[in-house]
mmCIF file of the N, C-alpha and C atoms, coordinates in Angstrom:
data_MODEL
# 
_entry.id   MODEL 
# 
loop_
_atom_site.group_PDB 
_atom_site.id 
_atom_site.type_symbol 
_atom_site.label_atom_id 
_atom_site.label_alt_id 
_atom_site.label_comp_id 
_atom_site.label_asym_id 
_atom_site.label_entity_id 
_atom_site.label_seq_id 
_atom_site.pdbx_PDB_ins_code 
_atom_site.Cartn_x 
_atom_site.Cartn_y 
_atom_site.Cartn_z 
_atom_site.occupancy 
_atom_site.B_iso_or_equiv 
_atom_site.pdbx_formal_charge 
_atom_site.auth_seq_id 
_atom_site.auth_comp_id 
_atom_site.auth_asym_id 
_atom_site.auth_atom_id 
_atom_site.pdbx_PDB_model_num 
ATOM 1   N N  . MET A 1 1  ? 0.821  -1.198 0.000   1.00 0.00 ? 1  MET A N  1 
ATOM 2   C CA . MET A 1 1  ? 0.000  0.000  0.000   1.00 0.00 ? 1  MET A CA 1 
ATOM 3   C C  . MET A 1 1  ? 0.864  1.261  0.000   1.00 0.00 ? 1  MET A C  1 
ATOM 4   N N  . ASP A 1 2  ? 1.972  1.245  0.724   1.00 0.00 ? 2  ASP A N  1 
ATOM 5   C CA . ASP A 1 2  ? 2.846  2.418  0.735   1.00 0.00 ? 2  ASP A CA 1 
ATOM 6   C C  . ASP A 1 2  ? 3.452  2.660  -0.641  1.00 0.00 ? 2  ASP A C  1 
ATOM 7   N N  . GLY A 1 3  ? 3.805  1.580  -1.328  1.00 0.00 ? 3  GLY A N  1 
ATOM 8   C CA . GLY A 1 3  ? 4.379  1.712  -2.659  1.00 0.00 ? 3  GLY A CA 1 
ATOM 9   C C  . GLY A 1 3  ? 3.403  2.334  -3.633  1.00 0.00 ? 3  GLY A C  1 
ATOM 10  N N  . ALA A 1 4  ? 2.133  1.961  -3.530  1.00 0.00 ? 4  ALA A N  1 
ATOM 11  C CA . ALA A 1 4  ? 1.116  2.519  -4.409  1.00 0.00 ? 4  ALA A CA 1 
ATOM 12  C C  . ALA A 1 4  ? 0.938  4.014  -4.142  1.00 0.00 ? 4  ALA A C  1 
ATOM 13  N N  . ALA A 1 5  ? 0.976  4.415  -2.888  1.00 0.00 ? 5  ALA A N  1 
ATOM 14  C CA . ALA A 1 5  ? 0.841  5.835  -2.543  1.00 0.00 ? 5  ALA A CA 1 
ATOM 15  C C  . ALA A 1 5  ? 2.040  6.628  -3.061  1.00 0.00 ? 5  ALA A C  1 
ATOM 16  N N  . LEU A 1 6  ? 3.223  6.054  -2.918  1.00 0.00 ? 6  LEU A N  1 
ATOM 17  C CA . LEU A 1 6  ? 4.414  6.735  -3.423  1.00 0.00 ? 6  LEU A CA 1 
ATOM 18  C C  . LEU A 1 6  ? 4.388  6.841  -4.949  1.00 0.00 ? 6  LEU A C  1 
ATOM 19  N N  . LEU A 1 7  ? 3.949  5.789  -5.613  1.00 0.00 ? 7  LEU A N  1 
ATOM 20  C CA . LEU A 1 7  ? 3.847  5.814  -7.068  1.00 0.00 ? 7  LEU A CA 1 
ATOM 21  C C  . LEU A 1 7  ? 2.820  6.849  -7.525  1.00 0.00 ? 7  LEU A C  1 
ATOM 22  N N  . PHE A 1 8  ? 1.709  6.943  -6.802  1.00 0.00 ? 8  PHE A N  1 
ATOM 23  C CA . PHE A 1 8  ? 0.690  7.938  -7.128  1.00 0.00 ? 8  PHE A CA 1 
ATOM 24  C C  . PHE A 1 8  ? 1.241  9.352  -6.964  1.00 0.00 ? 8  PHE A C  1 
ATOM 25  N N  . ALA A 1 9  ? 1.947  9.602  -5.860  1.00 0.00 ? 9  ALA A N  1 
ATOM 26  C CA . ALA A 1 9  ? 2.508  10.934 -5.612  1.00 0.00 ? 9  ALA A CA 1 
ATOM 27  C C  . ALA A 1 9  ? 3.555  11.281 -6.664  1.00 0.00 ? 9  ALA A C  1 
ATOM 28  N N  . TYR A 1 10 ? 4.383  10.309 -7.017  1.00 0.00 ? 10 TYR A N  1 
ATOM 29  C CA . TYR A 1 10 ? 5.407  10.535 -8.033  1.00 0.00 ? 10 TYR A CA 1 
ATOM 30  C C  . TYR A 1 10 ? 4.761  10.838 -9.381  1.00 0.00 ? 10 TYR A C  1 
ATOM 31  N N  . SER A 1 11 ? 3.774  10.057 -9.752  1.00 0.00 ? 11 SER A N  1 
ATOM 32  C CA . SER A 1 11 ? 3.098  10.251 -11.038 1.00 0.00 ? 11 SER A CA 1 
ATOM 33  C C  . SER A 1 11 ? 2.370  11.586 -11.084 1.00 0.00 ? 11 SER A C  1 
ATOM 34  N N  . LEU A 1 12 ? 1.775  11.966 -9.977  1.00 0.00 ? 12 LEU A N  1 
ATOM 35  C CA . LEU A 1 12 ? 1.088  13.251 -9.917  1.00 0.00 ? 12 LEU A CA 1 
ATOM 36  C C  . LEU A 1 12 ? 2.085  14.392 -10.074 1.00 0.00 ? 12 LEU A C  1 
ATOM 37  N N  . GLY A 1 13 ? 3.213  14.302 -9.396  1.00 0.00 ? 13 GLY A N  1 
ATOM 38  C CA . GLY A 1 13 ? 4.234  15.336 -9.501  1.00 0.00 ? 13 GLY A CA 1 
ATOM 39  C C  . GLY A 1 13 ? 4.857  15.398 -10.879 1.00 0.00 ? 13 GLY A C  1 
ATOM 40  N N  . LEU A 1 14 ? 4.987  14.259 -11.517 1.00 0.00 ? 14 LEU A N  1 
ATOM 41  C CA . LEU A 1 14 ? 5.569  14.221 -12.850 1.00 0.00 ? 14 LEU A CA 1 
ATOM 42  C C  . LEU A 1 14 ? 4.590  14.734 -13.896 1.00 0.00 ? 14 LEU A C  1 
ATOM 43  N N  . GLY A 1 15 ? 3.324  14.436 -13.756 1.00 0.00 ? 15 GLY A N  1 
ATOM 44  C CA . GLY A 1 15 ? 2.340  14.800 -14.760 1.00 0.00 ? 15 GLY A CA 1 
ATOM 45  C C  . GLY A 1 15 ? 1.745  16.176 -14.608 1.00 0.00 ? 15 GLY A C  1 
ATOM 46  N N  . MET A 1 16 ? 1.801  16.749 -13.418 1.00 0.00 ? 16 MET A N  1 
ATOM 47  C CA . MET A 1 16 ? 1.165  18.039 -13.156 1.00 0.00 ? 16 MET A CA 1 
ATOM 48  C C  . MET A 1 16 ? 1.670  19.163 -14.067 1.00 0.00 ? 16 MET A C  1 
ATOM 49  N N  . PRO A 1 17 ? 2.971  19.329 -14.274 1.00 0.00 ? 17 PRO A N  1 
ATOM 50  C CA . PRO A 1 17 ? 3.410  20.403 -15.182 1.00 0.00 ? 17 PRO A CA 1 
ATOM 51  C C  . PRO A 1 17 ? 2.866  20.239 -16.600 1.00 0.00 ? 17 PRO A C  1 
ATOM 52  N N  . PHE A 1 18 ? 2.743  19.007 -17.073 1.00 0.00 ? 18 PHE A N  1 
ATOM 53  C CA . PHE A 1 18 ? 2.204  18.784 -18.410 1.00 0.00 ? 18 PHE A CA 1 
ATOM 54  C C  . PHE A 1 18 ? 0.715  19.124 -18.471 1.00 0.00 ? 18 PHE A C  1 
ATOM 55  N N  . LEU A 1 19 ? -0.038 18.798 -17.420 1.00 0.00 ? 19 LEU A N  1 
ATOM 56  C CA . LEU A 1 19 ? -1.455 19.128 -17.383 1.00 0.00 ? 19 LEU A CA 1 
ATOM 57  C C  . LEU A 1 19 ? -1.673 20.639 -17.316 1.00 0.00 ? 19 LEU A C  1 
ATOM 58  N N  . ILE A 1 20 ? -0.867 21.322 -16.530 1.00 0.00 ? 20 ILE A N  1 
ATOM 59  C CA . ILE A 1 20 ? -0.977 22.780 -16.425 1.00 0.00 ? 20 ILE A CA 1 
ATOM 60  C C  . ILE A 1 20 ? -0.629 23.434 -17.757 1.00 0.00 ? 20 ILE A C  1 
ATOM 61  N N  . THR A 1 21 ? 0.419  22.928 -18.413 1.00 0.00 ? 21 THR A N  1 
ATOM 62  C CA . THR A 1 21 ? 0.805  23.463 -19.712 1.00 0.00 ? 21 THR A CA 1 
ATOM 63  C C  . THR A 1 21 ? -0.300 23.275 -20.733 1.00 0.00 ? 21 THR A C  1 
ATOM 64  N N  . ALA A 1 22 ? -0.908 22.104 -20.742 1.00 0.00 ? 22 ALA A N  1 
ATOM 65  C CA . ALA A 1 22 ? -1.997 21.843 -21.685 1.00 0.00 ? 22 ALA A CA 1 
ATOM 66  C C  . ALA A 1 22 ? -3.191 22.752 -21.412 1.00 0.00 ? 22 ALA A C  1 
ATOM 67  N N  . ALA A 1 23 ? -3.494 23.011 -20.139 1.00 0.00 ? 23 ALA A N  1 
ATOM 68  C CA . ALA A 1 23 ? -4.632 23.847 -19.795 1.00 0.00 ? 23 ALA A CA 1 
ATOM 69  C C  . ALA A 1 23 ? -4.388 25.311 -20.168 1.00 0.00 ? 23 ALA A C  1 
ATOM 70  N N  . LEU A 1 24 ? -3.146 25.749 -20.078 1.00 0.00 ? 24 LEU A N  1 
ATOM 71  C CA . LEU A 1 24 ? -2.839 27.154 -20.338 1.00 0.00 ? 24 LEU A CA 1 
ATOM 72  C C  . LEU A 1 24 ? -2.290 27.406 -21.737 1.00 0.00 ? 24 LEU A C  1 
ATOM 73  N N  . LEU A 1 25 ? -2.344 26.410 -22.596 1.00 0.00 ? 25 LEU A N  1 
ATOM 74  C CA . LEU A 1 25 ? -1.734 26.543 -23.914 1.00 0.00 ? 25 LEU A CA 1 
ATOM 75  C C  . LEU A 1 25 ? -2.399 27.618 -24.764 1.00 0.00 ? 25 LEU A C  1 
ATOM 76  N N  . SER A 1 26 ? -3.703 27.693 -24.753 1.00 0.00 ? 26 SER A N  1 
ATOM 77  C CA . SER A 1 26 ? -4.379 28.718 -25.566 1.00 0.00 ? 26 SER A CA 1 
ATOM 78  C C  . SER A 1 26 ? -4.063 30.119 -25.040 1.00 0.00 ? 26 SER A C  1 
ATOM 79  N N  . THR A 1 27 ? -3.979 30.273 -23.734 1.00 0.00 ? 27 THR A N  1 
ATOM 80  C CA . THR A 1 27 ? -3.602 31.559 -23.157 1.00 0.00 ? 27 THR A CA 1 
ATOM 81  C C  . THR A 1 27 ? -2.170 31.909 -23.526 1.00 0.00 ? 27 THR A C  1 
ATOM 82  N N  . ALA A 1 28 ? -1.302 30.896 -23.515 1.00 0.00 ? 28 ALA A N  1 
ATOM 83  C CA . ALA A 1 28 ? 0.098  31.138 -23.858 1.00 0.00 ? 28 ALA A CA 1 
ATOM 84  C C  . ALA A 1 28 ? 0.229  31.605 -25.302 1.00 0.00 ? 28 ALA A C  1 
ATOM 85  N N  . PHE A 1 29 ? -0.564 31.050 -26.211 1.00 0.00 ? 29 PHE A N  1 
ATOM 86  C CA . PHE A 1 29 ? -0.517 31.488 -27.603 1.00 0.00 ? 29 PHE A CA 1 
ATOM 87  C C  . PHE A 1 29 ? -0.933 32.948 -27.734 1.00 0.00 ? 29 PHE A C  1 
ATOM 88  N N  . ASP A 1 30 ? -1.946 33.363 -26.984 1.00 0.00 ? 30 ASP A N  1 
ATOM 89  C CA . ASP A 1 30 ? -2.378 34.761 -27.026 1.00 0.00 ? 30 ASP A CA 1 
ATOM 90  C C  . ASP A 1 30 ? -1.282 35.689 -26.501 1.00 0.00 ? 30 ASP A C  1 
ATOM 91  N N  . VAL A 1 31 ? -0.642 35.296 -25.408 1.00 0.00 ? 31 VAL A N  1 
ATOM 92  C CA . VAL A 1 31 ? 0.435  36.105 -24.835 1.00 0.00 ? 31 VAL A CA 1 
ATOM 93  C C  . VAL A 1 31 ? 1.610  36.182 -25.800 1.00 0.00 ? 31 VAL A C  1 
ATOM 94  N N  . LEU A 1 32 ? 1.982  35.056 -26.379 1.00 0.00 ? 32 LEU A N  1 
ATOM 95  C CA . LEU A 1 32 ? 3.097  35.054 -27.321 1.00 0.00 ? 32 LEU A CA 1 
ATOM 96  C C  . LEU A 1 32 ? 2.786  35.878 -28.563 1.00 0.00 ? 32 LEU A C  1 
ATOM 97  N N  . ARG A 1 33 ? 1.550  35.894 -28.988 1.00 0.00 ? 33 ARG A N  1 
ATOM 98  C CA . ARG A 1 33 ? 1.163  36.699 -30.135 1.00 0.00 ? 33 ARG A CA 1 
ATOM 99  C C  . ARG A 1 33 ? 1.324  38.186 -29.819 1.00 0.00 ? 33 ARG A C  1 
ATOM 100 N N  . SER A 1 34 ? 0.956  38.595 -28.596 1.00 0.00 ? 34 SER A N  1 
ATOM 101 C CA . SER A 1 34 ? 1.083  40.008 -28.238 1.00 0.00 ? 34 SER A CA 1 
ATOM 102 C C  . SER A 1 34 ? 2.547  40.399 -27.998 1.00 0.00 ? 34 SER A C  1 
ATOM 103 N N  . VAL A 1 35 ? 3.366  39.460 -27.545 1.00 0.00 ? 35 VAL A N  1 
ATOM 104 C CA . VAL A 1 35 ? 4.781  39.729 -27.323 1.00 0.00 ? 35 VAL A CA 1 
ATOM 105 C C  . VAL A 1 35 ? 5.550  39.677 -28.642 1.00 0.00 ? 35 VAL A C  1 
ATOM 106 N N  . GLY A 1 36 ? 4.988  39.051 -29.643 1.00 0.00 ? 36 GLY A N  1 
ATOM 107 C CA . GLY A 1 36 ? 5.658  38.853 -30.914 1.00 0.00 ? 36 GLY A CA 1 
ATOM 108 C C  . GLY A 1 36 ? 6.109  40.125 -31.602 1.00 0.00 ? 36 GLY A C  1 
ATOM 109 N N  . ARG A 1 37 ? 5.405  41.223 -31.385 1.00 0.00 ? 37 ARG A N  1 
ATOM 110 C CA . ARG A 1 37 ? 5.804  42.470 -32.040 1.00 0.00 ? 37 ARG A CA 1 
ATOM 111 C C  . ARG A 1 37 ? 7.101  43.020 -31.463 1.00 0.00 ? 37 ARG A C  1 
ATOM 112 N N  . TYR A 1 38 ? 7.485  42.568 -30.262 1.00 0.00 ? 38 TYR A N  1 
ATOM 113 C CA . TYR A 1 38 ? 8.747  42.982 -29.651 1.00 0.00 ? 38 TYR A CA 1 
ATOM 114 C C  . TYR A 1 38 ? 9.833  41.930 -29.859 1.00 0.00 ? 38 TYR A C  1 
ATOM 115 N N  . GLY A 1 39 ? 9.588  40.993 -30.744 1.00 0.00 ? 39 GLY A N  1 
ATOM 116 C CA . GLY A 1 39 ? 10.489 39.870 -30.942 1.00 0.00 ? 39 GLY A CA 1 
ATOM 117 C C  . GLY A 1 39 ? 11.902 40.271 -31.323 1.00 0.00 ? 39 GLY A C  1 
ATOM 118 N N  . ARG A 1 40 ? 12.034 41.236 -32.201 1.00 0.00 ? 40 ARG A N  1 
ATOM 119 C CA . ARG A 1 40 ? 13.373 41.654 -32.651 1.00 0.00 ? 40 ARG A CA 1 
ATOM 120 C C  . ARG A 1 40 ? 14.168 42.271 -31.505 1.00 0.00 ? 40 ARG A C  1 
ATOM 121 N N  . ILE A 1 41 ? 13.505 43.077 -30.684 1.00 0.00 ? 41 ILE A N  1 
ATOM 122 C CA . ILE A 1 41 ? 14.178 43.698 -29.543 1.00 0.00 ? 41 ILE A CA 1 
ATOM 123 C C  . ILE A 1 41 ? 14.592 42.636 -28.532 1.00 0.00 ? 41 ILE A C  1 
ATOM 124 N N  . ILE A 1 42 ? 13.695 41.714 -28.226 1.00 0.00 ? 42 ILE A N  1 
ATOM 125 C CA . ILE A 1 42 ? 13.994 40.647 -27.281 1.00 0.00 ? 42 ILE A CA 1 
ATOM 126 C C  . ILE A 1 42 ? 15.148 39.784 -27.796 1.00 0.00 ? 42 ILE A C  1 
ATOM 127 N N  . GLU A 1 43 ? 15.142 39.510 -29.089 1.00 0.00 ? 43 GLU A N  1 
ATOM 128 C CA . GLU A 1 43 ? 16.203 38.709 -29.698 1.00 0.00 ? 43 GLU A CA 1 
ATOM 129 C C  . GLU A 1 43 ? 17.552 39.424 -29.600 1.00 0.00 ? 43 GLU A C  1 
ATOM 130 N N  . THR A 1 44 ? 17.572 40.719 -29.846 1.00 0.00 ? 44 THR A N  1 
ATOM 131 C CA . THR A 1 44 ? 18.807 41.487 -29.793 1.00 0.00 ? 44 THR A CA 1 
ATOM 132 C C  . THR A 1 44 ? 19.357 41.565 -28.373 1.00 0.00 ? 44 THR A C  1 
ATOM 133 N N  . VAL A 1 45 ? 18.484 41.844 -27.402 1.00 0.00 ? 45 VAL A N  1 
ATOM 134 C CA . VAL A 1 45 ? 18.921 41.930 -26.003 1.00 0.00 ? 45 VAL A CA 1 
ATOM 135 C C  . VAL A 1 45 ? 19.403 40.570 -25.511 1.00 0.00 ? 45 VAL A C  1 
ATOM 136 N N  . SER A 1 46 ? 18.710 39.508 -25.873 1.00 0.00 ? 46 SER A N  1 
ATOM 137 C CA . SER A 1 46 ? 19.131 38.164 -25.465 1.00 0.00 ? 46 SER A CA 1 
ATOM 138 C C  . SER A 1 46 ? 20.474 37.799 -26.077 1.00 0.00 ? 46 SER A C  1 
ATOM 139 N N  . GLY A 1 47 ? 20.676 38.145 -27.334 1.00 0.00 ? 47 GLY A N  1 
ATOM 140 C CA . GLY A 1 47 ? 21.953 37.874 -27.982 1.00 0.00 ? 47 GLY A CA 1 
ATOM 141 C C  . GLY A 1 47 ? 23.093 38.640 -27.338 1.00 0.00 ? 47 GLY A C  1 
ATOM 142 N N  . ALA A 1 48 ? 22.855 39.908 -27.017 1.00 0.00 ? 48 ALA A N  1 
ATOM 143 C CA . ALA A 1 48 ? 23.888 40.700 -26.343 1.00 0.00 ? 48 ALA A CA 1 
ATOM 144 C C  . ALA A 1 48 ? 24.221 40.113 -24.972 1.00 0.00 ? 48 ALA A C  1 
ATOM 145 N N  . PHE A 1 49 ? 23.192 39.666 -24.254 1.00 0.00 ? 49 PHE A N  1 
ATOM 146 C CA . PHE A 1 49 ? 23.418 39.054 -22.949 1.00 0.00 ? 49 PHE A CA 1 
ATOM 147 C C  . PHE A 1 49 ? 24.259 37.788 -23.085 1.00 0.00 ? 49 PHE A C  1 
ATOM 148 N N  . LEU A 1 50 ? 23.973 36.975 -24.092 1.00 0.00 ? 50 LEU A N  1 
ATOM 149 C CA . LEU A 1 50 ? 24.751 35.757 -24.310 1.00 0.00 ? 50 LEU A CA 1 
ATOM 150 C C  . LEU A 1 50 ? 26.202 36.077 -24.643 1.00 0.00 ? 50 LEU A C  1 
ATOM 151 N N  . VAL A 1 51 ? 26.432 37.107 -25.437 1.00 0.00 ? 51 VAL A N  1 
ATOM 152 C CA . VAL A 1 51 ? 27.800 37.488 -25.776 1.00 0.00 ? 51 VAL A CA 1 
ATOM 153 C C  . VAL A 1 51 ? 28.539 37.977 -24.535 1.00 0.00 ? 51 VAL A C  1 
ATOM 154 N N  . VAL A 1 52 ? 27.881 38.792 -23.712 1.00 0.00 ? 52 VAL A N  1 
ATOM 155 C CA . VAL A 1 52 ? 28.515 39.303 -22.488 1.00 0.00 ? 52 VAL A CA 1 
ATOM 156 C C  . VAL A 1 52 ? 28.825 38.158 -21.527 1.00 0.00 ? 52 VAL A C  1 
ATOM 157 N N  . MET A 1 53 ? 27.891 37.241 -21.347 1.00 0.00 ? 53 MET A N  1 
ATOM 158 C CA . MET A 1 53 ? 28.137 36.113 -20.448 1.00 0.00 ? 53 MET A CA 1 
ATOM 159 C C  . MET A 1 53 ? 29.219 35.197 -21.005 1.00 0.00 ? 53 MET A C  1 
ATOM 160 N N  . GLY A 1 54 ? 29.271 35.028 -22.330 1.00 0.00 ? 54 GLY A N  1 
ATOM 161 C CA . GLY A 1 54 ? 30.336 34.238 -22.935 1.00 0.00 ? 54 GLY A CA 1 
ATOM 162 C C  . GLY A 1 54 ? 31.695 34.870 -22.708 1.00 0.00 ? 54 GLY A C  1 
ATOM 163 N N  . ALA A 1 55 ? 31.776 36.186 -22.842 1.00 0.00 ? 55 ALA A N  1 
ATOM 164 C CA . ALA A 1 55 ? 33.031 36.892 -22.575 1.00 0.00 ? 55 ALA A CA 1 
ATOM 165 C C  . ALA A 1 55 ? 33.414 36.779 -21.103 1.00 0.00 ? 55 ALA A C  1 
ATOM 166 N N  . ALA A 1 56 ? 32.419 36.856 -20.214 1.00 0.00 ? 56 ALA A N  1 
ATOM 167 C CA . ALA A 1 56 ? 32.702 36.706 -18.780 1.00 0.00 ? 56 ALA A CA 1 
ATOM 168 C C  . ALA A 1 56 ? 33.249 35.319 -18.477 1.00 0.00 ? 56 ALA A C  1 
ATOM 169 N N  . LEU A 1 57 ? 32.701 34.315 -19.118 1.00 0.00 ? 57 LEU A N  1 
ATOM 170 C CA . LEU A 1 57 ? 33.233 32.964 -18.934 1.00 0.00 ? 57 LEU A CA 1 
ATOM 171 C C  . LEU A 1 57 ? 34.636 32.839 -19.521 1.00 0.00 ? 57 LEU A C  1 
ATOM 172 N N  . LEU A 1 58 ? 34.856 33.434 -20.674 1.00 0.00 ? 58 LEU A N  1 
ATOM 173 C CA . LEU A 1 58 ? 36.146 33.347 -21.346 1.00 0.00 ? 58 LEU A CA 1 
ATOM 174 C C  . LEU A 1 58 ? 37.240 34.005 -20.521 1.00 0.00 ? 58 LEU A C  1 
ATOM 175 N N  . PHE A 1 59 ? 36.942 35.157 -19.938 1.00 0.00 ? 59 PHE A N  1 
ATOM 176 C CA . PHE A 1 59 ? 37.938 35.894 -19.174 1.00 0.00 ? 59 PHE A CA 1 
ATOM 177 C C  . PHE A 1 59 ? 37.842 35.639 -17.668 1.00 0.00 ? 59 PHE A C  1 
ATOM 178 N N  . ASP A 1 60 ? 37.104 34.631 -17.272 1.00 0.00 ? 60 ASP A N  1 
ATOM 179 C CA . ASP A 1 60 ? 36.978 34.203 -15.877 1.00 0.00 ? 60 ASP A CA 1 
ATOM 180 C C  . ASP A 1 60 ? 36.500 35.336 -14.962 1.00 0.00 ? 60 ASP A C  1 
ATOM 181 N N  . LEU A 1 61 ? 35.465 36.035 -15.405 1.00 0.00 ? 61 LEU A N  1 
ATOM 182 C CA . LEU A 1 61 ? 34.904 37.137 -14.627 1.00 0.00 ? 61 LEU A CA 1 
ATOM 183 C C  . LEU A 1 61 ? 33.624 36.752 -13.901 1.00 0.00 ? 61 LEU A C  1 
ATOM 184 N N  . VAL A 1 62 ? 33.220 35.502 -14.003 1.00 0.00 ? 62 VAL A N  1 
ATOM 185 C CA . VAL A 1 62 ? 31.980 35.066 -13.373 1.00 0.00 ? 62 VAL A CA 1 
ATOM 186 C C  . VAL A 1 62 ? 32.097 35.144 -11.850 1.00 0.00 ? 62 VAL A C  1 
ATOM 187 N N  . PHE A 1 63 ? 33.282 34.837 -11.317 1.00 0.00 ? 63 PHE A N  1 
ATOM 188 C CA . PHE A 1 63 ? 33.484 34.925 -9.869  1.00 0.00 ? 63 PHE A CA 1 
ATOM 189 C C  . PHE A 1 63 ? 33.312 36.356 -9.381  1.00 0.00 ? 63 PHE A C  1 
ATOM 190 N N  . ARG A 1 64 ? 33.861 37.316 -10.121 1.00 0.00 ? 64 ARG A N  1 
ATOM 191 C CA . ARG A 1 64 ? 33.698 38.730 -9.737  1.00 0.00 ? 64 ARG A CA 1 
ATOM 192 C C  . ARG A 1 64 ? 32.230 39.149 -9.803  1.00 0.00 ? 64 ARG A C  1 
ATOM 193 N N  . LEU A 1 65 ? 31.538 38.682 -10.829 1.00 0.00 ? 65 LEU A N  1 
ATOM 194 C CA . LEU A 1 65 ? 30.114 38.989 -10.958 1.00 0.00 ? 65 LEU A CA 1 
ATOM 195 C C  . LEU A 1 65 ? 29.339 38.415 -9.776  1.00 0.00 ? 65 LEU A C  1 
ATOM 196 N N  . ASN A 1 66 ? 29.660 37.183 -9.409  1.00 0.00 ? 66 ASN A N  1 
ATOM 197 C CA . ASN A 1 66 ? 29.000 36.551 -8.271  1.00 0.00 ? 66 ASN A CA 1 
ATOM 198 C C  . ASN A 1 66 ? 29.292 37.316 -6.980  1.00 0.00 ? 66 ASN A C  1 
ATOM 199 N N  . SER A 1 67 ? 30.532 37.747 -6.784  1.00 0.00 ? 67 SER A N  1 
ATOM 200 C CA . SER A 1 67 ? 30.892 38.519 -5.584  1.00 0.00 ? 67 SER A CA 1 
ATOM 201 C C  . SER A 1 67 ? 30.134 39.846 -5.552  1.00 0.00 ? 67 SER A C  1 
ATOM 202 N N  . TRP A 1 68 ? 30.025 40.496 -6.705  1.00 0.00 ? 68 TRP A N  1 
ATOM 203 C CA . TRP A 1 68 ? 29.312 41.762 -6.763  1.00 0.00 ? 68 TRP A CA 1 
ATOM 204 C C  . TRP A 1 68 ? 27.834 41.573 -6.435  1.00 0.00 ? 68 TRP A C  1 
ATOM 205 N N  . ILE A 1 69 ? 27.221 40.513 -6.971  1.00 0.00 ? 69 ILE A N  1 
ATOM 206 C CA . ILE A 1 69 ? 25.808 40.241 -6.688  1.00 0.00 ? 69 ILE A CA 1 
ATOM 207 C C  . ILE A 1 69 ? 25.598 39.989 -5.199  1.00 0.00 ? 69 ILE A C  1 
ATOM 208 N N  . LEU A 1 70 ? 26.526 39.264 -4.573  1.00 0.00 ? 70 LEU A N  1 
ATOM 209 C CA . LEU A 1 70 ? 26.403 39.007 -3.134  1.00 0.00 ? 70 LEU A CA 1 
ATOM 210 C C  . LEU A 1 70 ? 26.594 40.268 -2.309  1.00 0.00 ? 70 LEU A C  1 
ATOM 211 N N  . GLN A 1 71 ? 27.363 41.240 -2.803  1.00 0.00 ? 71 GLN A N  1 
ATOM 212 C CA . GLN A 1 71 ? 27.512 42.507 -2.090  1.00 0.00 ? 71 GLN A CA 1 
ATOM 213 C C  . GLN A 1 71 ? 26.248 43.358 -2.246  1.00 0.00 ? 71 GLN A C  1 
ATOM 214 N N  . VAL A 1 72 ? 25.661 43.338 -3.417  1.00 0.00 ? 72 VAL A N  1 
ATOM 215 C CA . VAL A 1 72 ? 24.462 44.135 -3.661  1.00 0.00 ? 72 VAL A CA 1 
ATOM 216 C C  . VAL A 1 72 ? 23.257 43.540 -2.934  1.00 0.00 ? 72 VAL A C  1 
ATOM 217 N N  . PHE A 1 73 ? 23.139 42.198 -2.982  1.00 0.00 ? 73 PHE A N  1 
ATOM 218 C CA . PHE A 1 73 ? 22.040 41.489 -2.317  1.00 0.00 ? 73 PHE A CA 1 
ATOM 219 C C  . PHE A 1 73 ? 22.639 40.566 -1.253  1.00 0.00 ? 73 PHE A C  1 
ATOM 220 N N  . PRO A 1 74 ? 22.878 41.070 -0.061  1.00 0.00 ? 74 PRO A N  1 
ATOM 221 C CA . PRO A 1 74 ? 23.595 40.264 0.948   1.00 0.00 ? 74 PRO A CA 1 
ATOM 222 C C  . PRO A 1 74 ? 22.756 39.132 1.569   1.00 0.00 ? 74 PRO A C  1 
ATOM 223 N N  . VAL A 1 75 ? 21.526 38.984 1.180   1.00 0.00 ? 75 VAL A N  1 
ATOM 224 C CA . VAL A 1 75 ? 20.682 37.938 1.756   1.00 0.00 ? 75 VAL A CA 1 
ATOM 225 C C  . VAL A 1 75 ? 21.083 36.599 1.163   1.00 0.00 ? 75 VAL A C  1 
ATOM 226 N N  . ARG A 1 76 ? 21.394 35.650 2.022   1.00 0.00 ? 76 ARG A N  1 
ATOM 227 C CA . ARG A 1 76 ? 21.767 34.314 1.569   1.00 0.00 ? 76 ARG A CA 1 
ATOM 228 C C  . ARG A 1 76 ? 20.786 33.316 2.136   1.00 0.00 ? 76 ARG A C  1 
ATOM 229 N N  . PRO A 1 77 ? 20.317 32.402 1.318   1.00 0.00 ? 77 PRO A N  1 
ATOM 230 C CA . PRO A 1 77 ? 19.392 31.390 1.842   1.00 0.00 ? 77 PRO A CA 1 
ATOM 231 C C  . PRO A 1 77 ? 20.131 30.409 2.756   1.00 0.00 ? 77 PRO A C  1 
ATOM 232 N N  . ALA A 1 78 ? 19.429 29.947 3.758   1.00 0.00 ? 78 ALA A N  1 
ATOM 233 C CA . ALA A 1 78 ? 20.015 28.983 4.678   1.00 0.00 ? 78 ALA A CA 1 
ATOM 234 C C  . ALA A 1 78 ? 20.065 27.621 4.002   1.00 0.00 ? 78 ALA A C  1 
ATOM 235 N N  . LEU A 1 79 ? 21.221 27.014 4.035   1.00 0.00 ? 79 LEU A N  1 
ATOM 236 C CA . LEU A 1 79 ? 21.364 25.692 3.424   1.00 0.00 ? 79 LEU A CA 1 
ATOM 237 C C  . LEU A 1 79 ? 21.272 24.606 4.471   1.00 0.00 ? 79 LEU A C  1 
# 
């Protein structure tokens, strides 16, 4: 009986995102259609961000970026 309950919980957790996506698919199409007119701007900003992050990785600046973020937002989650 415990195995069946665990299998049910696992299946529910695995399937829930797919069910939510299917239910909201028509709404998502409407939102994407309205965002579509800004597609070129979003594409350009995303590309620039990828280039900057690639350069940061290439020149090993990710650690400095992480240190700066921790100074700006000093809140750390408890592990």
